[in-house]
C-alpha positions, 0 to 999 in steps of 0.5 A, spaced: 104 359 171 107 356 177 115 356 174 119 362 177 125 364 172 130 366 177 136 372 176 141 368 173 148 371 170 148 366 164 141 369 162 144 376 162 150 373 159 147 370 153 145 375 149 152 379 149 155 373 145 149 373 140 146 366 143 140 364 146 140 361 153 140 354 150 146 355 146 150 359 151 149 354 157 143 349 157 145 346 163 145 353 167 138 354 172 136 359 167 136 355 162 133 349 165 127 354 168 125 356 161 124 349 159 120 348 165 116 354 163 115 351 156 113 344 159 108 348 163 105 353 157 104 346 153 101 342 158 096 347 161 094 348 153 092 341 151 098 339 149 103 333 150 110 335 152 115 330 150 121 330 153 127 328 148 132 333 147 138 332 143 144 337 144 
C-alpha cells in the first residue's frame, strides 16, 4: 500500500464522540487518507472505484 494514514487529532477524537471519522469530520486529513486507502484497496483487488460521495 502506498497510502499513509498520518496521526491526526480528529482521528483520535472521533471514537470519544461515538462516531466514525466520516461522520465526525469528513474533511480532515485523516478521513481523506482513509478514503484514499479504500480507493487503493478496491483498485488493487480488481475493483472499480467510483468517486461519488453524497453527504
